[in-house]
C-alpha positions as CSV (number, residue, x, y, z in Angstrom):
1,M,52.6,-31.9,-51.1
2,R,54.4,-33.0,-54.2
3,N,56.6,-35.5,-52.5
4,I,53.9,-36.9,-50.6
5,A,52.1,-37.5,-53.6
6,K,55.3,-39.4,-54.9
7,W,55.6,-41.5,-52.4
8,R,52.1,-42.8,-52.0
9,C,51.9,-43.5,-55.8
10,Q,55.0,-45.6,-55.2
11,L,53.3,-47.4,-52.3
12,T,50.6,-48.4,-54.1
13,K,52.3,-51.2,-55.5
14,Y,52.2,-53.0,-51.9
15,N,49.3,-54.5,-50.2
16,I,49.2,-51.9,-47.5
17,E,46.2,-51.9,-44.7
18,Y,46.1,-49.2,-42.7
19,V,44.8,-49.4,-39.2
20,S,44.1,-46.7,-36.5
21,R,46.0,-46.6,-33.3
22,T,44.3,-46.8,-30.0
23,S,45.3,-44.9,-26.9
24,V,48.4,-46.3,-24.9
25,K,47.9,-44.2,-22.3
26,G,46.2,-46.4,-20.1
27,Q,48.2,-49.4,-20.9
28,A,51.7,-47.4,-20.5
29,I,50.5,-46.5,-16.8
30,A,49.5,-50.3,-16.5
31,D,53.0,-51.5,-17.4
32,H,54.6,-49.2,-15.3
33,L,52.9,-50.3,-12.2
34,A,53.8,-54.0,-13.0
35,E,57.7,-52.9,-13.4
36,F,57.5,-51.0,-10.0
37,P,55.4,-53.0,-7.6
38,I,55.2,-51.8,-3.8
39,N,54.8,-54.1,-0.7
40,D,51.6,-54.5,0.8
41,D,52.9,-52.9,4.0
42,T,53.9,-50.0,2.1
43,P,51.4,-46.8,2.8
44,I,50.0,-44.7,0.0
45,N,51.0,-41.2,0.1
46,A,47.9,-39.5,-1.4
47,D,48.6,-36.1,-0.8
48,F,49.6,-33.4,-3.7
49,P,52.8,-31.8,-3.2
50,D,51.9,-28.7,-5.0
51,E,48.3,-28.4,-4.0
52,G,48.6,-24.8,-2.5
53,I,49.9,-23.4,-5.5
54,L,46.6,-24.5,-7.5
55,R,44.2,-23.5,-4.8
56,V,42.5,-20.4,-4.6
57,D,40.9,-19.3,-1.4
58,D,37.9,-17.2,-1.5
59,E,38.6,-13.6,-0.2
60,K,36.4,-13.0,2.7
61,D,34.2,-9.6,2.0
62,E,33.9,-7.4,4.9
63,P,30.4,-6.5,5.8
64,T,29.2,-3.6,4.3
65,W,27.1,-0.9,6.0
66,K,24.8,1.5,4.2
67,M,24.0,5.1,5.1
68,Y,21.1,7.4,4.0
69,F,21.4,11.1,4.5
70,D,19.1,14.5,4.1
71,G,18.8,18.0,5.1
72,A,16.1,20.2,5.6
73,V,15.8,24.0,5.1
74,N,12.4,25.6,5.6
75,S,11.1,28.7,7.5
76,T,11.2,27.1,10.9
77,G,15.0,26.3,11.0
78,S,17.5,23.8,9.3
79,G,18.1,20.2,10.2
80,V,20.2,17.3,8.7
81,G,19.6,13.6,9.4
82,A,21.2,10.5,8.5
83,V,20.7,6.9,9.2
84,L,23.2,3.8,9.3
85,I,22.2,0.2,8.4
86,S,24.4,-2.6,9.9
87,P,24.7,-5.8,7.8
88,D,22.1,-7.5,10.2
89,R,19.6,-4.6,9.3
90,R,20.0,-3.0,12.7
91,H,19.1,1.0,12.2
92,Y,21.1,3.8,14.0
93,S,19.4,6.9,13.6
94,V,21.2,10.6,14.3
95,A,19.9,13.9,13.7
96,A,21.0,17.5,14.2
97,K,19.8,21.2,14.4
98,V,22.0,23.6,12.2
99,D,22.0,26.9,14.3
100,F,22.9,28.8,11.2
101,S,21.4,30.1,8.2
102,C,22.4,28.1,5.3
103,T,21.1,26.9,1.9
104,N,19.6,23.5,0.9
105,N,23.2,22.3,-0.6
106,V,24.9,23.4,2.5
107,A,22.5,21.2,4.4
108,E,22.9,18.2,2.4
109,Y,26.3,18.5,3.2
110,E,26.3,18.8,6.5
111,A,23.9,15.7,6.5
112,C,26.3,13.5,4.6
113,I,29.2,14.5,6.8
114,L,27.1,14.0,10.0
115,G,26.5,10.3,8.8
116,L,30.0,9.5,8.0
117,R,31.6,10.6,10.9
118,E,28.8,8.6,13.1
119,A,29.9,5.6,10.6
120,I,33.7,6.4,11.6
121,D,32.8,6.4,15.6
122,F,31.2,2.8,14.5
123,K,34.3,2.1,13.3
124,V,32.7,0.9,9.7
125,K,35.2,0.0,7.3
126,G,32.9,-0.7,4.2
127,L,30.0,1.7,3.7
128,K,27.4,2.8,0.8
129,V,26.4,5.9,1.0
130,F,22.9,7.2,-0.3
131,G,21.3,10.1,-1.0
132,D,18.6,12.3,-3.0
133,S,20.8,15.2,-3.3
134,M,22.4,15.2,-7.1
135,L,24.8,18.0,-6.2
136,T,26.3,16.3,-3.1
137,I,26.5,12.9,-4.8
138,F,28.1,13.7,-8.2
139,Q,30.6,16.0,-6.9
140,T,31.7,13.4,-4.4
141,L,32.3,10.9,-7.1
142,G,34.0,14.1,-9.2
143,Q,31.2,14.0,-12.0
144,W,30.6,17.6,-11.0
145,K,33.0,20.4,-10.4
146,T,32.4,22.2,-6.9
147,K,31.9,26.2,-8.2
148,D,30.2,27.2,-5.1
149,A,33.0,28.5,-2.9
150,K,30.5,28.1,0.4
151,L,30.6,24.4,-0.7
152,V,34.5,23.7,-1.3
153,P,35.3,23.4,2.2
154,Y,32.6,21.0,2.7
155,H,33.6,18.9,-0.1
156,E,37.3,19.1,0.8
157,Y,36.5,17.9,4.5
158,L,34.0,15.2,3.0
159,E,36.7,13.7,0.9
160,E,39.0,13.5,3.9
161,L,36.3,11.6,5.8
162,A,35.9,9.3,2.8
163,K,39.4,8.3,3.3
164,S,38.7,6.5,6.6
165,F,37.1,3.7,4.8
166,E,38.7,1.0,3.2
167,K,35.8,0.8,0.9
168,I,33.2,3.2,0.1
169,S,30.4,4.3,-2.5
170,F,28.3,7.1,-3.5
171,T,25.1,6.4,-5.0
172,Y,22.2,8.8,-5.8
173,T,18.3,7.7,-5.0
174,S,15.1,9.0,-5.3
175,R,13.2,10.9,-2.5
176,T,10.9,8.3,-1.8
177,K,13.2,5.8,-1.2
178,N,14.9,8.3,1.6
179,Q,12.0,9.1,3.7
180,F,13.4,7.9,7.2
181,A,16.5,10.4,6.5
182,D,14.1,13.0,5.3
183,A,11.8,12.6,8.2
184,L,14.5,13.4,10.6
185,A,15.9,16.1,8.9
186,T,12.6,17.5,9.0
187,L,12.1,17.1,12.6
188,A,15.2,18.3,13.5
189,S,14.8,21.8,11.7
190,M,11.3,21.8,13.5
191,A,12.7,21.4,17.0
192,S,13.1,24.1,19.4
193,I,16.2,23.6,21.1
194,T,17.6,25.9,23.8
195,K,21.6,26.2,24.1
196,G,23.0,24.6,27.3
197,N,19.8,22.0,27.8
198,L,20.7,18.5,27.7
199,I,18.7,16.0,25.6
200,E,18.3,12.7,26.4
201,P,18.9,10.1,23.4
202,L,16.0,8.7,21.8
203,E,16.0,5.2,20.9
204,I,14.0,3.6,18.0
205,R,13.1,0.3,17.8
206,I,11.1,-1.9,15.2
207,A,8.1,-3.2,16.6
208,K,6.9,-6.5,15.8
209,G,3.0,-5.7,16.2
210,L,1.0,-3.0,15.2
211,A,2.1,0.5,16.7
212,H,-1.6,1.1,18.1
213,C,-1.5,-2.4,20.1
214,N,1.5,-0.9,22.1
215,A,-0.4,2.4,23.4
216,I,1.0,3.5,26.8
217,E,-1.4,5.7,29.0
218,T,-4.4,5.9,26.5
219,T,-7.6,7.1,28.2
220,D,-10.3,6.8,25.2
221,A,-8.5,3.5,23.9
222,K,-8.2,4.9,20.4
223,P,-5.0,4.1,18.2
224,W,-2.3,7.1,18.3
225,C,-1.4,6.5,14.6
226,I,-3.3,8.2,11.8
227,D,-5.3,5.7,9.5
228,I,-5.5,5.9,5.6
229,H,-9.5,7.4,6.3
230,E,-8.0,10.0,8.7
231,S,-5.2,11.0,6.4
232,R,-7.4,11.4,3.5
233,R,-9.9,13.7,5.8
234,L,-6.9,15.7,6.7
235,M,-5.5,16.3,3.2
236,E,-9.3,17.3,2.0
237,E,-9.8,19.7,4.8
238,V,-6.4,21.6,4.7
239,H,-6.1,21.5,1.0
240,G,-9.9,22.3,0.9
241,G,-9.1,26.1,2.1
242,S,-9.9,25.6,5.8
243,C,-5.8,26.5,6.3
244,G,-5.2,28.8,3.3
245,P,-5.6,28.6,-0.4
246,H,-5.0,25.6,-2.7
247,M,-1.3,24.6,-2.7
248,N,1.0,21.9,-4.5
249,G,1.5,18.8,-2.9
250,L,4.9,19.2,-1.3
251,M,3.5,22.4,0.5
252,L,0.4,20.3,1.4
253,A,2.8,17.7,3.1
254,K,4.8,20.6,4.9
255,K,1.8,22.2,6.3
256,L,0.4,18.9,7.5
257,M,3.7,18.4,9.3
258,R,3.5,21.9,10.7
259,L,-0.1,21.2,12.3
260,G,1.7,18.3,14.0
261,Y,0.4,15.2,11.6
262,Y,3.0,12.8,10.2
263,W,2.5,9.1,8.2
264,S,5.5,7.6,6.0
265,T,4.0,8.5,2.9
266,I,2.7,11.6,3.4
267,E,4.5,13.3,0.3
268,T,3.4,11.1,-1.9
269,D,-0.3,10.8,-0.8
270,C,-0.2,14.8,-0.7
271,V,1.1,14.8,-4.4
272,K,-1.6,12.1,-5.0
273,H,-4.4,14.2,-3.6
274,V,-3.7,17.4,-5.4
275,R,-3.2,15.4,-8.7
276,H,-6.9,14.4,-8.3
277,C,-8.1,17.8,-7.3
278,H,-10.5,19.2,-9.9
279,R,-10.0,22.7,-9.0
280,C,-6.2,22.7,-9.3
281,Q,-6.0,21.3,-12.7
């Protein structure tokens, strides 16, 4: 710094005018082109020789399927159900009745294994698994230890099935978002199946119109489904004492299903109905 200051003092006796230098990039290119002109008939090659080095292709993700599973254990038996949802929103449901005595946790593992085997049969590569059993989900993720000796072989077999997929994830979801699989498991547990009898597969389709508009072989021209008014009447009658004493919402829903009634929001509606019951407060 001292030398620069010294030199600057020595230059003050000269009349020096400092002018900032403009960019010479454009001029340098123009001079270069002028020195090496090309003929008019020479084709111009606009290809970049190393274009492939700087280009990054987007990786195409494999289509991911979704699977919801649930198990049900009640006085009538045990059942498991699973629903596979394809990337184009097609639903493939599968249910089975468990012909041996088991706990709720075993039923949940059976349901998850049933769904994974079904996905393997469909040759699914990417799968997102959803279930309302915290124990099954968190043990599969490795966050909880499998201490129950009965669940160890189920856990090991489930891990072996998971290796069949290129990409798989397990996510816990609430019971309200798992109603389809829950309904399948409940219906399977209530089914009475004799060994040796063949059962025709049940095909489920999404109707574009209202369900009662597609009624078949109806004699009274009344809809087959239960509307909101009839569901309220059923909850009031069953909860009011016609089928036993007052009960909680889940027990009320199970009793209605044992009587042969079902609708998609039956558990939520029954819980809300019991909360508004003055005698149950």
